N, C-alpha and C positions, 0 to 999 in steps of 0.2 A: 111599671116601676114607680114606687112611691116617691113623692117629691121630697127632697132633702131639706132639712131645716136650714134657713139662711145662716145661722150661727155655725153649722157644720161646714157649709161651703166656705164661709169666711176663714175658718181655722185651716181648712185644706189649702186655700189660696195663699195664706200667709206662709205655710210650710213649703209650698211649691216655689215661692219666690226666694227661698233660701237654697235652692238646688239648681245648678246649671242643667239645661240651658234655658230655664224659665225665669231667671232672676230679674230681668229687665222688662218683662212683658207686663202690660197693664193688668191690674187686678180684674177689671171687668171682662177681659178676654180669657184670663186664666180660669175663670169660673166654669168655662166649658170643659176644661180638663178635670177640674175638681169634681164636677157633677158626674163625670163618666167613670170615676174610680170606685173601688170597693175597699173596705177596711178589713184587715187581717190581724189577729192577735198571735204573736209568736210566744207561746208559753215557755218554750225552750230555745236554746241557741239554734238558729235555723239557717242552713245554707240555701240561699235563694237561687244562685247560679254558680256553676263551677268553672274553673279555668278551662279555656278552650271552647266554651259554649257561648252562644249569642243570647243576650238577655231576652226573655219572653215578655218582659214588662218593665215599666218604670216604677220604682219603689221610692216612697217618701216616708221618712220616719216621723210620725206624729208624736210619739213618745219613744224613748230609747234611742238607739242609734244603729247605723249600718257601718260595717267595717270591711275593708279590702284585706284579705289574708291569703297567704300561700296555702296550698292543700294541706300542709302539715300543721296549719294553725298559726304560722308565724305572721305577724302583721306585715302588710305590704309597705315598703319604704315610702315615706311621704304621703301616708293615708290622709286624704282630704275629702272623703265622700260620705261623711257621717250623716249628712242631712238627706241625701237622696241620690239615686243613680239608676241607670238603665236606659234612659232616653237616647243618649248618644250611641249606644250599642244598637238599639232598635233602628235608628235613622241611618246609621252608617253601615249596618249589617256586619259589624266587626265583633269577633269573639273576645271574651274577657281574658285579660292576661293574669287573672287571679280569681280566687273565690270571692263572692259577695255574701256576707253573712250578717244576719240580724241578731243582735244580742237578745238574750232571754228577757221577756217582758216587754219587748218592743211592740208598738201598735203601728202598722204600716198602711199607708194609702197605696193601693196597687192599681196602676193603670195598665191593663193588659195591652199587648202590641196591637191587636185588632181594634180595640177601642181607641187607642192612641192615634192610629191612622184615620179611623172614622171621624174623629173630632177634627183633624186637619182637613180631611176631604170636605167636610160640611161647613168649615169656617175659614174662608179665604183670608179674612182680615187677621185672624189668629196666625195663620201660616206666614203671612207677611211680617207680622210682628216678631215671630220666632226667627225668621230669616235675618232681619235687621239686628236682633239681639245677638245672634250667632256671629254676624259680621263684626260687631263691636267686640265680641269675645275673642275672635281671632286676632283682631288688632291689639287687644290687651296682652294676649300671650306673646305676640311678636315683640311688643315693646319690652316686656319683662325679659325676653330672651335676647334682647339687643339686636333684633332683626327687623326693626320698623322701617329701615331704609332698604328698598328692594335692591337685590344684587342682579345686575343686568349682564346676561351672557352675550357673546358676540352676536350682533344682528347685522349680517352682511348681505342678506338676500335682497335683491331688487325686484319688487313686484311690478307687473305691468300696470300702467295707469288705468287701463280698462278691464281690470280683473273682474270676470263675470260673477254672477250671483252664486253659481254652483261652487266655484273655487273659493269664494268668500265663506260660504256655509261650511265647507270642509275645513278651512283654516280655523274658523270659530269653534267648530265642534271639537277638533283635536286639541286646540289650545285650552279650551274650557273643560275638556274631559266629560262632555255630555253624551247622553244616549240618543238613539234615533228617535225617541219619543219627542225630542225637542226640535226636530227639523222644522216644523211650521214656524216656531218662534225664531229659530236661527235664520230662516229666510227673511223674516221681517228685519232682524238686526243687520243681516248682510246688505239689504237694500238701503238701510239707513247709514251704513258705515261709509267712511271716506278713506281712500288710499292716499297717503301723503309721503313724499320723499323727504328724507332727513339726511343732512350732510354730516360728514365725520366731525365729531366733537360738538355737535349740536345737541340740545336737550331733547329727550324723547317724549317728555310730557311737562306740563306746567306744575311744579311742586306746590304752588299756592292755590290751585283750582279746587274749590270745594262745592259739591263733592267731585271727586276725581272722575275723569272719563276712563272708559275701558280701552286699553291699548294692547294690540296684538302684534308681536314681533315674530316674523317667520323664522323658523329654526333650520329648515333644510328643504331641499327640492329633490324631485325624482330624477331630474336631469337638467341640463342647461336651458332647455326650452320648455320646461314643464312647470305647471303651477305648484306652489308650495303645499305640502300636505301636513305640516305640523308647525308649532310655534309656541311661544310663551305668552301668557296673559298677565297683564299688570293693571291694577286699579279696580277690579271687580269688587273685592271686599270693601275697599275704601268708598266706592260709589254707593254701595248699599248701606254702609255704616254712616254715610253722610259726612265723610272726612276727605281731606286732601292726602296726596301721597306723602310718605314719610320723608322723602327727599328727592332730589333730581336724579334723572337717569340720563346718561350721556352715550350717544352713539359712538362706538369705536371706529366704525367705518361708514362710508356712504351706505344707507340702508333705506328701508321702507317700513312704514307702520300702517296698520289697519286700526282706525279709531271709531269707536261707538260712543256717542255722547252720554253723559250721566243721565240726562233727562230721558233719553230713549230707553236706557236700562230700567229706570224707575217706572216708566209707562208700561213696559212689557211685564214687569213684575206685578203691577197693579191689574193688568188686563188678563193675565193667564195664571190661574191657580196651579195648574199642573206643572208649568215651568218653574213657578215659585217653589213648589215642593221638591223638584229635582235639585234646585240650588240649595235647599235646606239639606238634602242628603249629601250633596257635595261638601258643604260647609261642615256638616257633622263629621265627615271623615277627617277633615283637617283639624277640627277641634279635638277629636279623639286622639290623634297623633300628638298634638300639642299638650293635651292634658296628661297623658301617660308619660311623655318625655319629662315634664316638670315633676310629676308625682314620683317618678323613680329617682 
């Protein structure tokens, strides 16, 4: 493959930075994505992906614009994707709720899904930058929607003080909604986690701690003498965004929390590229839901 002119790479990087989820990634790292793309000229109005399909690429308009429309050609309410789109669909594996159309005369930078993942697989630093950018993006969406303060559900389960590693792994996996591919990392987090008792009306986390720790609150048990198999996670996004929790959480009853320090979360992300990519996929799903909720 012929080496691209630096001016071409620079132009692509500048355009990528205007399209979520790349807007806060350093230009030096975005150059990896810019170099893996190809350019396509749409001489006529072109439908890139139709409603119900998953995006096969991430598209960035170098000239012209992209539009979200209904199949009948009606503009999608709250259309805000004129600069670029597709990456969140690729990462989250979510189908489009509308057609994505390039206006006639548009010149597009096309980053095919296979090349998209190849770039991430080969550049751990870029994947970590993408993860932190997405974490900050989720926080921004939550603030705009008035949901920056976490809503705590009842946390009444009491965990054994000596909860074993296997039980901790199950609790972490269910609460974080991670796949079995992350088991080795979850074992590490489980060993580093601490089980703490919390009295009724006590705070569940320090709202001023920056970055926030990950706090898992057990949601249910199989029986009175069984380990918990599910729970709610608080603080993961804030930990990776380098921010504090949006507000205090209060235990309604005597309960127990599983806590993993922000420093341990950061170290695991730095050490394990595959785990980092799984978190990217997890955050992409939340960003996808937040984006279309606001766009609509």
